[in-house]
N, CA, C, O and the ligand as a Tripos MOL2 file, in Angstrom:
@<TRIPOS>MOLECULE
protein
  309   307    78     0     0
PROTEIN
NO_CHARGES

@<TRIPOS>ATOM
      1 N         -17.7210  -15.5290   -2.6260 N.3       1 MET1
      2 CA        -16.9570  -14.7570   -3.5870 C.3       1 MET1
      3 C         -16.5810  -13.4310   -2.7400 C.2       1 MET1
      4 O         -17.4020  -12.8390   -2.0400 O.2       1 MET1
      5 N         -15.3970  -13.0900   -2.8780 N.am      2 ASN2
      6 CA        -14.7730  -11.7390   -2.1410 C.3       2 ASN2
      7 C         -14.8980  -10.7930   -3.1970 C.2       2 ASN2
      8 O         -14.3450  -10.9680   -4.2820 O.2       2 ASN2
      9 N         -15.6330   -9.7530   -2.9190 N.am      3 GLU3
     10 CA        -15.8690   -8.6320   -3.7470 C.3       3 GLU3
     11 C         -14.6960   -7.4670   -3.6100 C.2       3 GLU3
     12 O         -14.3500   -6.7390   -4.5410 O.2       3 GLU3
     13 N         -14.2390   -7.4400   -2.4790 N.am      4 ASP4
     14 CA        -13.2540   -6.1670   -2.3500 C.3       4 ASP4
     15 C         -12.2290   -6.2000   -3.3740 C.2       4 ASP4
     16 O         -11.7590   -7.2130   -3.8900 O.2       4 ASP4
     17 N         -11.8940   -4.8650   -3.6450 N.am      5 CYS5
     18 CA        -11.0570   -4.7130   -4.8520 C.3       5 CYS5
     19 C          -9.7310   -3.9870   -4.2730 C.2       5 CYS5
     20 O          -9.2160   -2.9250   -4.6220 O.2       5 CYS5
     21 N          -9.3700   -4.8650   -3.3240 N.am      6 ASN6
     22 CA         -7.8600   -4.6510   -2.6800 C.3       6 ASN6
     23 C          -6.8050   -4.6950   -3.7570 C.2       6 ASN6
     24 O          -6.7820   -5.6760   -4.5010 O.2       6 ASN6
     25 N          -5.9000   -3.6870   -3.9130 N.am      7 PHE7
     26 CA         -4.8820   -3.6710   -4.6780 C.3       7 PHE7
     27 C          -3.6520   -2.9810   -4.0500 C.2       7 PHE7
     28 O          -3.6900   -2.6850   -2.8560 O.2       7 PHE7
     29 N          -2.6790   -2.7410   -4.7200 N.am      8 TYR8
     30 CA         -1.4820   -2.0870   -4.2640 C.3       8 TYR8
     31 C          -0.9550   -1.2820   -5.4540 C.2       8 TYR8
     32 O          -0.8830   -1.6970   -6.6100 O.2       8 TYR8
     33 N          -0.5800   -0.0170   -4.9910 N.am      9 ILE9
     34 CA         -0.1730    0.9260   -6.1600 C.3       9 ILE9
     35 C           1.2420    1.5870   -5.7760 C.2       9 ILE9
     36 O           1.4550    1.8280   -4.5880 O.2       9 ILE9
     37 N           2.1220    1.8590   -6.6480 N.am     10 CYS10
     38 CA          3.2960    2.4450   -6.5540 C.3      10 CYS10
     39 C           3.1590    3.9190   -6.3720 C.2      10 CYS10
     40 O           2.4890    4.4690   -7.2450 O.2      10 CYS10
     41 N           3.6440    4.6790   -5.4340 N.am     11 SER11
     42 CA          3.3590    6.0520   -5.3520 C.3      11 SER11
     43 C           4.0170    7.0380   -6.1980 C.2      11 SER11
     44 O           3.6950    8.2230   -6.2890 O.2      11 SER11
     45 N           5.2220    6.2900   -6.9760 N.am     12 THR12
     46 CA          6.1190    6.7850   -7.9790 C.3      12 THR12
     47 C           5.6500    6.6770   -9.3070 C.2      12 THR12
     48 O           5.5480    7.7100   -9.9680 O.2      12 THR12
     49 N           5.3100    5.4430   -9.8660 N.am     13 CYS13
     50 CA          5.0230    5.3470  -11.2760 C.3      13 CYS13
     51 C           3.6670    4.5560  -11.1350 C.2      13 CYS13
     52 O           3.4250    3.6700  -11.9550 O.2      13 CYS13
     53 N           2.9030    4.8010  -10.2710 N.am     14 PHE14
     54 CA          1.3900    4.2640  -10.2560 C.3      14 PHE14
     55 C           1.1590    2.8990  -10.8400 C.2      14 PHE14
     56 O           0.0240    2.6190  -11.2260 O.2      14 PHE14
     57 N           2.0830    2.0690  -10.9340 N.am     15 ALA15
     58 CA          1.9080    0.6690  -11.2410 C.3      15 ALA15
     59 C           1.1760    0.1290  -10.1370 C.2      15 ALA15
     60 O           1.2780    0.4930   -8.9660 O.2      15 ALA15
     61 N           0.3740   -0.8310  -10.6290 N.am     16 THR16
     62 CA         -0.3390   -1.4560   -9.6470 C.3      16 THR16
     63 C          -0.2690   -3.0880   -9.4510 C.2      16 THR16
     64 O           0.1040   -3.8080  -10.3770 O.2      16 THR16
     65 N          -0.6010   -3.5360   -8.3550 N.am     17 SER17
     66 CA         -0.2900   -4.9660   -8.3990 C.3      17 SER17
     67 C          -1.3670   -5.6580   -7.3090 C.2      17 SER17
     68 O          -1.7270   -4.9560   -6.3650 O.2      17 SER17
     69 N          -1.8080   -6.8240   -7.4120 N.am     18 GLU18
     70 CA         -2.8660   -7.4620   -6.6210 C.3      18 GLU18
     71 C          -1.9370   -8.0180   -5.1830 C.2      18 GLU18
     72 O          -2.4530   -8.3750   -4.1240 O.2      18 GLU18
     73 N          -0.6320   -7.9790   -5.4480 N.am     19 GLU19
     74 CA          0.1660   -8.5840   -4.2470 C.3      19 GLU19
     75 C           1.0230   -7.5600   -3.8350 C.2      19 GLU19
     76 O           1.5280   -6.8310   -4.6880 O.2      19 GLU19
     77 N           1.2750   -7.3920   -2.5710 N.am     20 PRO20
     78 CA          2.1880   -6.3580   -1.8940 C.3      20 PRO20
     79 C           3.6030   -6.7340   -2.3760 C.2      20 PRO20
     80 O           4.1090   -7.8230   -2.1010 O.2      20 PRO20
     81 N           4.1790   -5.8450   -3.0600 N.am     21 ARG21
     82 CA          5.6080   -5.9000   -3.4480 C.3      21 ARG21
     83 C           6.2810   -4.5210   -3.4800 C.2      21 ARG21
     84 O           5.7200   -3.4490   -3.2580 O.2      21 ARG21
     85 N           7.3740   -4.6860   -3.7420 N.am     22 GLU22
     86 CA          8.3300   -3.3230   -3.7420 C.3      22 GLU22
     87 C           8.5320   -2.7460   -4.9320 C.2      22 GLU22
     88 O           8.9140   -3.5400   -5.7910 O.2      22 GLU22
     89 N           8.3940   -1.5200   -5.3150 N.am     23 CYS23
     90 CA          8.4780   -0.8750   -6.6310 C.3      23 CYS23
     91 C           9.1310    0.5380   -6.2870 C.2      23 CYS23
     92 O           8.5850    1.2050   -5.4070 O.2      23 CYS23
     93 N          10.1570    0.9910   -6.8630 N.am     24 HIS24
     94 CA         10.9770    2.1800   -6.8300 C.3      24 HIS24
     95 C          11.6300    2.2590   -5.4690 C.2      24 HIS24
     96 O          11.9060    3.3430   -4.9550 O.2      24 HIS24
     97 N          11.8500    1.1960   -4.9430 N.am     25 GLY25
     98 CA         12.4730    1.2260   -3.5090 C.3      25 GLY25
     99 C          11.5550    1.2480   -2.5240 C.2      25 GLY25
    100 O          12.0060    0.9680   -1.4130 O.2      25 GLY25
    101 N          10.4380    1.4880   -2.5870 N.am     26 GLU26
    102 CA          9.3850    1.3810   -1.5400 C.3      26 GLU26
    103 C           8.2830    0.2950   -1.5710 C.2      26 GLU26
    104 O           8.1060   -0.3000   -2.6340 O.2      26 GLU26
    105 N           7.6920    0.0560   -0.7250 N.am     27 MET27
    106 CA          6.5460   -0.8480   -0.7610 C.3      27 MET27
    107 C           5.4540   -0.0820   -1.3880 C.2      27 MET27
    108 O           5.1600    1.0790   -1.1060 O.2      27 MET27
    109 N           4.7880   -0.9500   -2.4010 N.am     28 MET28
    110 CA          3.6220   -0.1750   -2.9280 C.3      28 MET28
    111 C           2.4790   -0.0780   -1.7890 C.2      28 MET28
    112 O           2.3130   -0.9290   -0.9150 O.2      28 MET28
    113 N           1.6860    1.1530   -1.9530 N.am     29 ILE29
    114 CA          0.6000    1.3800   -1.1640 C.3      29 ILE29
    115 C          -0.6080    0.5950   -1.2510 C.2      29 ILE29
    116 O          -1.2020    0.3080   -2.2910 O.2      29 ILE29
    117 N          -0.9150    0.2780   -0.0960 N.am     30 HIS30
    118 CA         -2.2080   -0.8480   -0.1340 C.3      30 HIS30
    119 C          -3.4510    0.0350   -0.1650 C.2      30 HIS30
    120 O          -3.6150    0.9650    0.6250 O.2      30 HIS30
    121 N          -4.3700   -0.3250   -1.1760 N.am     31 CYS31
    122 CA         -5.6110    0.2830   -1.3400 C.3      31 CYS31
    123 C          -6.8570   -0.3840   -1.0790 C.2      31 CYS31
    124 O          -7.3450   -1.0780   -1.9700 O.2      31 CYS31
    125 N          -7.3700   -0.2750   -0.0920 N.am     32 GLY32
    126 CA         -8.4920   -1.2580    0.2980 C.3      32 GLY32
    127 C          -9.9110   -0.8970   -0.6070 C.2      32 GLY32
    128 O          -9.8240    0.0370   -1.4030 O.2      32 GLY32
    129 N         -10.8550   -1.4290   -0.5220 N.am     33 SER33
    130 CA        -12.1980   -1.0090   -1.1920 C.3      33 SER33
    131 C         -12.7180    0.0920   -0.4980 C.2      33 SER33
    132 O         -12.5640    0.3260    0.7010 O.2      33 SER33
    133 N         -13.4260    0.8470   -1.4280 N.am     34 PHE34
    134 CA        -14.2020    2.0720   -0.9970 C.3      34 PHE34
    135 C         -15.4210    1.8610   -1.4490 C.2      34 PHE34
    136 O         -15.5550    1.2170   -2.4900 O.2      34 PHE34
    137 N         -16.6490    2.4110   -0.6920 N.am     35 ALA35
    138 CA        -18.0170    2.4830   -0.9620 C.3      35 ALA35
    139 C         -17.9750    3.4330   -2.2070 C.2      35 ALA35
    140 O         -17.2150    4.3850   -2.3840 O.2      35 ALA35
    141 N         -19.1130    2.8910   -3.1560 N.am     36 PRO36
    142 CA        -19.3600    3.9890   -4.2560 C.3      36 PRO36
    143 C         -19.7280    5.2600   -3.7400 C.2      36 PRO36
    144 O         -20.4680    5.2890   -2.7570 O.2      36 PRO36
    145 N         -19.2470    6.5210   -4.3550 N.am     37 GLY37
    146 CA        -19.3510    7.6580   -3.8940 C.3      37 GLY37
    147 C         -18.5550    8.3530   -2.7230 C.2      37 GLY37
    148 O         -18.6900    9.5020   -2.3010 O.2      37 GLY37
    149 N         -17.6810    7.3500   -2.3010 N.am     38 ASP38
    150 CA        -16.8140    7.6710   -1.1280 C.3      38 ASP38
    151 C         -16.0650    8.9310   -1.4130 C.2      38 ASP38
    152 O         -15.5690    9.1900   -2.5090 O.2      38 ASP38
    153 N         -16.0170    9.6520   -0.4220 N.am     39 GLU39
    154 CA        -15.3190   11.1000   -0.8410 C.3      39 GLU39
    155 C         -13.7100   10.8310   -1.2990 C.2      39 GLU39
    156 O         -13.0410   11.4390   -2.1350 O.2      39 GLU39
    157 N         -13.3910    9.8340   -0.5430 N.am     40 ARG40
    158 CA        -11.8370    9.6340   -0.9820 C.3      40 ARG40
    159 C         -11.6280    9.1900   -2.4030 C.2      40 ARG40
    160 O         -10.5120    9.1540   -2.9220 O.2      40 ARG40
    161 N         -12.6160    8.8920   -2.9440 N.am     41 LEU41
    162 CA        -12.5400    8.3780   -4.5590 C.3      41 LEU41
    163 C         -12.5120    9.6150   -5.3360 C.2      41 LEU41
    164 O         -12.0800    9.5480   -6.4870 O.2      41 LEU41
    165 N         -12.9070   10.7210   -4.8770 N.am     42 LYS42
    166 CA        -12.9380   12.0230   -5.7020 C.3      42 LYS42
    167 C         -11.6780   12.7780   -5.5580 C.2      42 LYS42
    168 O         -11.0010   13.0000   -4.5540 O.2      42 LYS42
    169 N         -11.5070   13.1440   -6.8770 N.am     43 PRO43
    170 CA        -10.3820   14.3200   -6.8440 C.3      43 PRO43
    171 C         -10.4200   15.4800   -6.1070 C.2      43 PRO43
    172 O         -11.5120   16.0480   -6.1000 O.2      43 PRO43
    173 N          -9.2660   16.1320   -5.3040 N.am     44 LEU44
    174 CA         -9.4260   17.0940   -4.6820 C.3      44 LEU44
    175 C          -9.6400   18.3770   -5.1940 C.2      44 LEU44
    176 O          -8.9310   18.7660   -6.1230 O.2      44 LEU44
    177 N         -10.6120   19.1710   -4.6710 N.am     45 MET45
    178 CA        -10.8470   20.3020   -5.3050 C.3      45 MET45
    179 C         -10.8520   21.4790   -4.0960 C.2      45 MET45
    180 O         -11.1750   21.2200   -2.9370 O.2      45 MET45
    181 N         -10.4480   22.7840   -4.5510 N.am     46 ASP46
    182 CA        -10.3320   23.8020   -3.6130 C.3      46 ASP46
    183 C         -11.8480   24.4460   -3.3920 C.2      46 ASP46
    184 O         -12.8230   23.9670   -3.9700 O.2      46 ASP46
    185 N         -11.9370   25.5200   -2.5440 N.am     47 SER47
    186 CA        -13.2450   25.7930   -2.2210 C.3      47 SER47
    187 C         -14.0310   26.5550   -3.4240 C.2      47 SER47
    188 O         -15.2270   26.8450   -3.4430 O.2      47 SER47
    189 N         -13.1500   26.7770   -4.3200 N.am     48 GLU48
    190 CA        -13.9710   27.3230   -5.5760 C.3      48 GLU48
    191 C         -14.2420   26.4420   -6.6450 C.2      48 GLU48
    192 O         -14.7530   26.8500   -7.6880 O.2      48 GLU48
    193 N         -13.8870   25.0840   -6.4290 N.am     49 GLY49
    194 CA        -14.1450   24.1010   -7.3320 C.3      49 GLY49
    195 C         -13.2860   23.6230   -8.2580 C.2      49 GLY49
    196 O         -13.5860   22.7510   -9.0740 O.2      49 GLY49
    197 N         -11.8500   24.3420   -8.1420 N.am     50 ASN50
    198 CA        -10.7740   24.2270   -8.9690 C.3      50 ASN50
    199 C         -10.1650   22.8240   -8.5780 C.2      50 ASN50
    200 O         -10.0320   22.5230   -7.3920 O.2      50 ASN50
    201 N          -9.8050   21.9910   -9.5790 N.am     51 LEU51
    202 CA         -9.1230   20.9620   -9.3540 C.3      51 LEU51
    203 C          -7.5570   21.1770   -8.8230 C.2      51 LEU51
    204 O          -6.7620   21.7660   -9.5560 O.2      51 LEU51
    205 N          -7.1740   20.7060   -7.6020 N.am     52 ILE52
    206 CA         -6.0240   20.6920   -7.1380 C.3      52 ILE52
    207 C          -5.3140   19.6610   -7.6970 C.2      52 ILE52
    208 O          -4.2050   20.0090   -8.1040 O.2      52 ILE52
    209 N          -5.5610   18.6370   -7.8320 N.am     53 THR53
    210 CA         -4.8770   17.6460   -8.3990 C.3      53 THR53
    211 C          -5.9720   16.4780   -8.8280 C.2      53 THR53
    212 O          -7.0560   16.3490   -8.2590 O.2      53 THR53
    213 N          -5.5790   15.7640   -9.7700 N.am     54 SER54
    214 CA         -6.4740   14.6850  -10.2980 C.3      54 SER54
    215 C          -6.3700   13.3980   -9.5520 C.2      54 SER54
    216 O          -7.1670   12.4780   -9.7340 O.2      54 SER54
    217 N          -5.3490   13.3440   -8.6880 N.am     55 ALA55
    218 CA         -5.1230   12.1260   -7.8580 C.3      55 ALA55
    219 C          -6.2480   11.9670   -6.7680 C.2      55 ALA55
    220 O          -6.5250   13.0020   -6.1620 O.2      55 ALA55
    221 N          -6.8620   10.9500   -6.4640 N.am     56 PRO56
    222 CA         -8.0180   10.7330   -5.6620 C.3      56 PRO56
    223 C          -7.4140   10.8690   -4.2830 C.2      56 PRO56
    224 O          -6.2620   10.5330   -4.0070 O.2      56 PRO56
    225 N          -8.3640   11.4340   -3.3680 N.am     57 ARG57
    226 CA         -8.1530   11.8260   -2.1890 C.3      57 ARG57
    227 C          -7.4850   10.6900   -1.2720 C.2      57 ARG57
    228 O          -6.7400   10.9840   -0.3370 O.2      57 ARG57
    229 N          -7.8070    9.3850   -1.6100 N.am     58 TRP58
    230 CA         -7.2020    8.0300   -0.6470 C.3      58 TRP58
    231 C          -5.7750    8.1480   -1.0990 C.2      58 TRP58
    232 O          -4.8960    7.9380   -0.2640 O.2      58 TRP58
    233 N          -5.4610    8.4520   -2.2920 N.am     59 TYR59
    234 CA         -4.1990    8.3160   -2.5500 C.3      59 TYR59
    235 C          -3.1970    9.4040   -2.2050 C.2      59 TYR59
    236 O          -2.0030    9.1480   -2.0510 O.2      59 TYR59
    237 N          -3.7100   10.6310   -2.0850 N.am     60 LEU60
    238 CA         -2.9880   11.5970   -1.3390 C.3      60 LEU60
    239 C          -2.8860   11.2400    0.3870 C.2      60 LEU60
    240 O          -1.9070   11.5150    1.0810 O.2      60 LEU60
    241 N          -3.8770   10.7090    0.7690 N.am     61 GLU61
    242 CA         -3.5180   10.4750    2.0570 C.3      61 GLU61
    243 C          -2.5400    9.4380    2.3120 C.2      61 GLU61
    244 O          -1.7440    9.4710    3.2510 O.2      61 GLU61
    245 N          -2.6340    8.3980    1.3340 N.am     62 LYS62
    246 CA         -1.4740    7.3120    1.5500 C.3      62 LYS62
    247 C          -0.2980    7.9330    1.4710 C.2      62 LYS62
    248 O           0.5610    7.8100    2.3450 O.2      62 LYS62
    249 N          -0.1290    8.7870    0.2220 N.am     63 ALA63
    250 CA          1.1550    9.4770   -0.0990 C.3      63 ALA63
    251 C           1.7840   10.1460    1.0880 C.2      63 ALA63
    252 O           2.9150   10.0170    1.5570 O.2      63 ALA63
    253 N           0.7400   10.9180    1.4680 N.am     64 LYS64
    254 CA          1.2570   11.7340    2.5790 C.3      64 LYS64
    255 C           1.9660   10.8960    3.9220 C.2      64 LYS64
    256 O           3.0170   11.1410    4.5140 O.2      64 LYS64
    257 N           1.2220   10.1000    4.0870 N.am     65 LEU65
    258 CA          1.7790    9.0850    5.2670 C.3      65 LEU65
    259 C           2.9110    8.5220    4.9730 C.2      65 LEU65
    260 O           3.7360    8.3710    5.8740 O.2      65 LEU65
    261 N           3.1790    8.1140    3.7190 N.am     66 GLN66
    262 CA          4.2420    7.4180    3.4200 C.3      66 GLN66
    263 C           5.4470    8.1160    3.1280 C.2      66 GLN66
    264 O           6.5390    7.7330    3.5490 O.2      66 GLN66
    265 N           5.2550    9.3210    2.2880 N.am     67 GLN67
    266 CA          6.3570   10.2100    1.8870 C.3      67 GLN67
    267 C           6.5300   11.5470    2.6390 C.2      67 GLN67
    268 O           7.5220   12.2570    2.4760 O.2      67 GLN67
    269 N           5.5050   11.8550    3.4770 N.am     68 GLY68
    270 CA          5.5630   12.9150    4.4870 C.3      68 GLY68
    271 C           5.1750   14.3890    3.4620 C.2      68 GLY68
    272 O           5.4350   15.5200    3.8710 O.2      68 GLY68
    273 N           4.7120   14.2040    2.4950 N.am     69 TYR69
    274 CA          4.2950   15.4230    1.6180 C.3      69 TYR69
    275 C           2.4850   15.4280    1.3420 C.2      69 TYR69
    276 O           1.6780   14.5770    1.7160 O.2      69 TYR69
    277 N           2.2770   16.4540    0.7120 N.am     70 GLY70
    278 CA          0.8560   16.3790    0.5070 C.3      70 GLY70
    279 C           0.0350   17.3110    1.5690 C.2      70 GLY70
    280 O          -1.0590   17.8050    1.2940 O.2      70 GLY70
    281 N           0.5850   17.4560    2.5930 N.am     71 ARG71
    282 CA         -0.1670   18.3250    3.6950 C.3      71 ARG71
    283 C          -0.8290   19.5870    3.2300 C.2      71 ARG71
    284 O          -1.9330   19.9530    3.6350 O.2      71 ARG71
    285 N          -0.0340   20.2850    2.2850 N.am     72 ASP72
    286 CA         -0.4500   21.4970    1.7430 C.3      72 ASP72
    287 C          -1.7040   21.3560    1.0130 C.2      72 ASP72
    288 O          -2.5650   22.2340    1.0880 O.2      72 ASP72
    289 N          -1.8470   20.3860    0.3670 N.am     73 TYR73
    290 CA         -3.3760   20.2730   -0.2660 C.3      73 TYR73
    291 C          -4.6730   20.2920    0.7630 C.2      73 TYR73
    292 O          -5.8170   20.6440    0.4770 O.2      73 TYR73
    293 N          -4.2590   19.8900    1.8400 N.am     74 PHE74
    294 CA         -5.3760   19.9040    2.7710 C.3      74 PHE74
    295 C          -5.6360   21.2800    3.4550 C.2      74 PHE74
    296 O          -6.6970   21.4930    4.0410 O.2      74 PHE74
    297 N          -4.6280   22.2210    3.3650 N.am     75 ARG75
    298 CA         -4.9020   23.5470    4.1800 C.3      75 ARG75
    299 C          -5.6470   24.2350    3.2470 C.2      75 ARG75
    300 O          -5.7860   25.3950    3.6330 O.2      75 ARG75
    301 N          -6.2790   24.0000    2.0090 N.am     76 HIS76
    302 CA         -7.0250   24.6880    1.1390 C.3      76 HIS76
    303 C          -8.5490   24.7800    1.4000 C.2      76 HIS76
    304 O          -9.3430   25.6690    1.0900 O.2      76 HIS76
    305 N          -8.7430   23.5510    2.0910 N.am     77 THR77
    306 CA        -10.2280   23.3750    2.3210 C.3      77 THR77
    307 C         -10.6680   23.8180    3.5480 C.2      77 THR77
    308 O         -11.8590   23.7270    3.8470 O.2      77 THR77
    309 ZN          7.2210    2.2750   -9.2180 Zn       78 ZN78
@<TRIPOS>BOND
     1     1     2 1
     2     2     3 1
     3     3     4 2
     4     3     5 am
     5     5     6 1
     6     6     7 1
     7     7     8 2
     8     7     9 am
     9     9    10 1
    10    10    11 1
    11    11    12 2
    12    11    13 am
    13    13    14 1
    14    14    15 1
    15    15    16 2
    16    15    17 am
    17    17    18 1
    18    18    19 1
    19    19    20 2
    20    19    21 am
    21    21    22 1
    22    22    23 1
    23    23    24 2
    24    23    25 am
    25    25    26 1
    26    26    27 1
    27    27    28 2
    28    27    29 am
    29    29    30 1
    30    30    31 1
    31    31    32 2
    32    31    33 am
    33    33    34 1
    34    34    35 1
    35    35    36 2
    36    35    37 am
    37    37    38 1
    38    38    39 1
    39    39    40 2
    40    39    41 am
    41    41    42 1
    42    42    43 1
    43    43    44 2
    44    43    45 am
    45    45    46 1
    46    46    47 1
    47    47    48 2
    48    47    49 am
    49    49    50 1
    50    50    51 1
    51    51    52 2
    52    51    53 am
    53    53    54 1
    54    54    55 1
    55    55    56 2
    56    55    57 am
    57    57    58 1
    58    58    59 1
    59    59    60 2
    60    59    61 am
    61    61    62 1
    62    62    63 1
    63    63    64 2
    64    63    65 am
    65    65    66 1
    66    66    67 1
    67    67    68 2
    68    67    69 am
    69    69    70 1
    70    70    71 1
    71    71    72 2
    72    71    73 am
    73    73    74 1
    74    74    75 1
    75    75    76 2
    76    75    77 am
    77    77    78 1
    78    78    79 1
    79    79    80 2
    80    79    81 am
    81    81    82 1
    82    82    83 1
    83    83    84 2
    84    83    85 am
    85    85    86 1
    86    86    87 1
    87    87    88 2
    88    87    89 am
    89    89    90 1
    90    90    91 1
    91    91    92 2
    92    91    93 am
    93    93    94 1
    94    94    95 1
    95    95    96 2
    96    95    97 am
    97    97    98 1
    98    98    99 1
    99    99   100 2
   100    99   101 am
   101   101   102 1
   102   102   103 1
   103   103   104 2
   104   103   105 am
   105   105   106 1
   106   106   107 1
   107   107   108 2
   108   107   109 am
   109   109   110 1
   110   110   111 1
   111   111   112 2
   112   111   113 am
   113   113   114 1
   114   114   115 1
   115   115   116 2
   116   115   117 am
   117   117   118 1
   118   118   119 1
   119   119   120 2
   120   119   121 am
   121   121   122 1
   122   122   123 1
   123   123   124 2
   124   123   125 am
   125   125   126 1
   126   126   127 1
   127   127   128 2
   128   127   129 am
   129   129   130 1
   130   130   131 1
   131   131   132 2
   132   131   133 am
   133   133   134 1
   134   134   135 1
   135   135   136 2
   136   135   137 am
   137   137   138 1
   138   138   139 1
   139   139   140 2
   140   139   141 am
   141   141   142 1
   142   142   143 1
   143   143   144 2
   144   143   145 am
   145   145   146 1
   146   146   147 1
   147   147   148 2
   148   147   149 am
   149   149   150 1
   150   150   151 1
   151   151   152 2
   152   151   153 am
   153   153   154 1
   154   154   155 1
   155   155   156 2
   156   155   157 am
   157   157   158 1
   158   158   159 1
   159   159   160 2
   160   159   161 am
   161   161   162 1
   162   162   163 1
   163   163   164 2
   164   163   165 am
   165   165   166 1
   166   166   167 1
   167   167   168 2
   168   167   169 am
   169   169   170 1
   170   170   171 1
   171   171   172 2
   172   171   173 am
   173   173   174 1
   174   174   175 1
   175   175   176 2
   176   175   177 am
   177   177   178 1
   178   178   179 1
   179   179   180 2
   180   179   181 am
   181   181   182 1
   182   182   183 1
   183   183   184 2
   184   183   185 am
   185   185   186 1
   186   186   187 1
   187   187   188 2
   188   187   189 am
   189   189   190 1
   190   190   191 1
   191   191   192 2
   192   191   193 am
   193   193   194 1
   194   194   195 1
   195   195   196 2
   196   195   197 am
   197   197   198 1
   198   198   199 1
   199   199   200 2
   200   199   201 am
   201   201   202 1
   202   202   203 1
   203   203   204 2
   204   203   205 am
   205   205   206 1
   206   206   207 1
   207   207   208 2
   208   207   209 am
   209   209   210 1
   210   210   211 1
   211   211   212 2
   212   211   213 am
   213   213   214 1
   214   214   215 1
   215   215   216 2
   216   215   217 am
   217   217   218 1
   218   218   219 1
   219   219   220 2
   220   219   221 am
   221   221   222 1
   222   222   223 1
   223   223   224 2
   224   223   225 am
   225   225   226 1
   226   226   227 1
   227   227   228 2
   228   227   229 am
   229   229   230 1
   230   230   231 1
   231   231   232 2
   232   231   233 am
   233   233   234 1
   234   234   235 1
   235   235   236 2
   236   235   237 am
   237   237   238 1
   238   238   239 1
   239   239   240 2
   240   239   241 am
   241   241   242 1
   242   242   243 1
   243   243   244 2
   244   243   245 am
   245   245   246 1
   246   246   247 1
   247   247   248 2
   248   247   249 am
   249   249   250 1
   250   250   251 1
   251   251   252 2
   252   251   253 am
   253   253   254 1
   254   254   255 1
   255   255   256 2
   256   255   257 am
   257   257   258 1
   258   258   259 1
   259   259   260 2
   260   259   261 am
   261   261   262 1
   262   262   263 1
   263   263   264 2
   264   263   265 am
   265   265   266 1
   266   266   267 1
   267   267   268 2
   268   267   269 am
   269   269   270 1
   270   270   271 1
   271   271   272 2
   272   271   273 am
   273   273   274 1
   274   274   275 1
   275   275   276 2
   276   275   277 am
   277   277   278 1
   278   278   279 1
   279   279   280 2
   280   279   281 am
   281   281   282 1
   282   282   283 1
   283   283   284 2
   284   283   285 am
   285   285   286 1
   286   286   287 1
   287   287   288 2
   288   287   289 am
   289   289   290 1
   290   290   291 1
   291   291   292 2
   292   291   293 am
   293   293   294 1
   294   294   295 1
   295   295   296 2
   296   295   297 am
   297   297   298 1
   298   298   299 1
   299   299   300 2
   300   299   301 am
   301   301   302 1
   302   302   303 1
   303   303   304 2
   304   303   305 am
   305   305   306 1
   306   306   307 1
   307   307   308 2
@<TRIPOS>SUBSTRUCTURE
     1 MET1         2 RESIDUE 1 A MET
     2 ASN2         6 RESIDUE 1 A ASN
     3 GLU3        10 RESIDUE 1 A GLU
     4 ASP4        14 RESIDUE 1 A ASP
     5 CYS5        18 RESIDUE 1 A CYS
     6 ASN6        22 RESIDUE 1 A ASN
     7 PHE7        26 RESIDUE 1 A PHE
     8 TYR8        30 RESIDUE 1 A TYR
     9 ILE9        34 RESIDUE 1 A ILE
    10 CYS10       38 RESIDUE 1 A CYS
    11 SER11       42 RESIDUE 1 A SER
    12 THR12       46 RESIDUE 1 A THR
    13 CYS13       50 RESIDUE 1 A CYS
    14 PHE14       54 RESIDUE 1 A PHE
    15 ALA15       58 RESIDUE 1 A ALA
    16 THR16       62 RESIDUE 1 A THR
    17 SER17       66 RESIDUE 1 A SER
    18 GLU18       70 RESIDUE 1 A GLU
    19 GLU19       74 RESIDUE 1 A GLU
    20 PRO20       78 RESIDUE 1 A PRO
    21 ARG21       82 RESIDUE 1 A ARG
    22 GLU22       86 RESIDUE 1 A GLU
    23 CYS23       90 RESIDUE 1 A CYS
    24 HIS24       94 RESIDUE 1 A HIS
    25 GLY25       98 RESIDUE 1 A GLY
    26 GLU26      102 RESIDUE 1 A GLU
    27 MET27      106 RESIDUE 1 A MET
    28 MET28      110 RESIDUE 1 A MET
    29 ILE29      114 RESIDUE 1 A ILE
    30 HIS30      118 RESIDUE 1 A HIS
    31 CYS31      122 RESIDUE 1 A CYS
    32 GLY32      126 RESIDUE 1 A GLY
    33 SER33      130 RESIDUE 1 A SER
    34 PHE34      134 RESIDUE 1 A PHE
    35 ALA35      138 RESIDUE 1 A ALA
    36 PRO36      142 RESIDUE 1 A PRO
    37 GLY37      146 RESIDUE 1 A GLY
    38 ASP38      150 RESIDUE 1 A ASP
    39 GLU39      154 RESIDUE 1 A GLU
    40 ARG40      158 RESIDUE 1 A ARG
    41 LEU41      162 RESIDUE 1 A LEU
    42 LYS42      166 RESIDUE 1 A LYS
    43 PRO43      170 RESIDUE 1 A PRO
    44 LEU44      174 RESIDUE 1 A LEU
    45 MET45      178 RESIDUE 1 A MET
    46 ASP46      182 RESIDUE 1 A ASP
    47 SER47      186 RESIDUE 1 A SER
    48 GLU48      190 RESIDUE 1 A GLU
    49 GLY49      194 RESIDUE 1 A GLY
    50 ASN50      198 RESIDUE 1 A ASN
    51 LEU51      202 RESIDUE 1 A LEU
    52 ILE52      206 RESIDUE 1 A ILE
    53 THR53      210 RESIDUE 1 A THR
    54 SER54      214 RESIDUE 1 A SER
    55 ALA55      218 RESIDUE 1 A ALA
    56 PRO56      222 RESIDUE 1 A PRO
    57 ARG57      226 RESIDUE 1 A ARG
    58 TRP58      230 RESIDUE 1 A TRP
    59 TYR59      234 RESIDUE 1 A TYR
    60 LEU60      238 RESIDUE 1 A LEU
    61 GLU61      242 RESIDUE 1 A GLU
    62 LYS62      246 RESIDUE 1 A LYS
    63 ALA63      250 RESIDUE 1 A ALA
    64 LYS64      254 RESIDUE 1 A LYS
    65 LEU65      258 RESIDUE 1 A LEU
    66 GLN66      262 RESIDUE 1 A GLN
    67 GLN67      266 RESIDUE 1 A GLN
    68 GLY68      270 RESIDUE 1 A GLY
    69 TYR69      274 RESIDUE 1 A TYR
    70 GLY70      278 RESIDUE 1 A GLY
    71 ARG71      282 RESIDUE 1 A ARG
    72 ASP72      286 RESIDUE 1 A ASP
    73 TYR73      290 RESIDUE 1 A TYR
    74 PHE74      294 RESIDUE 1 A PHE
    75 ARG75      298 RESIDUE 1 A ARG
    76 HIS76      302 RESIDUE 1 A HIS
    77 THR77      306 RESIDUE 1 A THR
    78 ZN78       309 GROUP 0 **** ****
């Protein structure tokens, strides 16, 4: 039994798919499985614990790579 929760997500509308496909003119982002408690699963916070974005860290990393923005989020930490 394969327990990996690999899936794909659209960076524009957050639609998910179990198969790689195109959405909003771009390939959906691949999301591999993460260990429970993985830092990347948590929302990003600044040094005072304020929520910067509700999007999980892995998503921001993927979105940054794919779309070239999001770098500013990481300057705060
Ligand atoms: Zn979409």
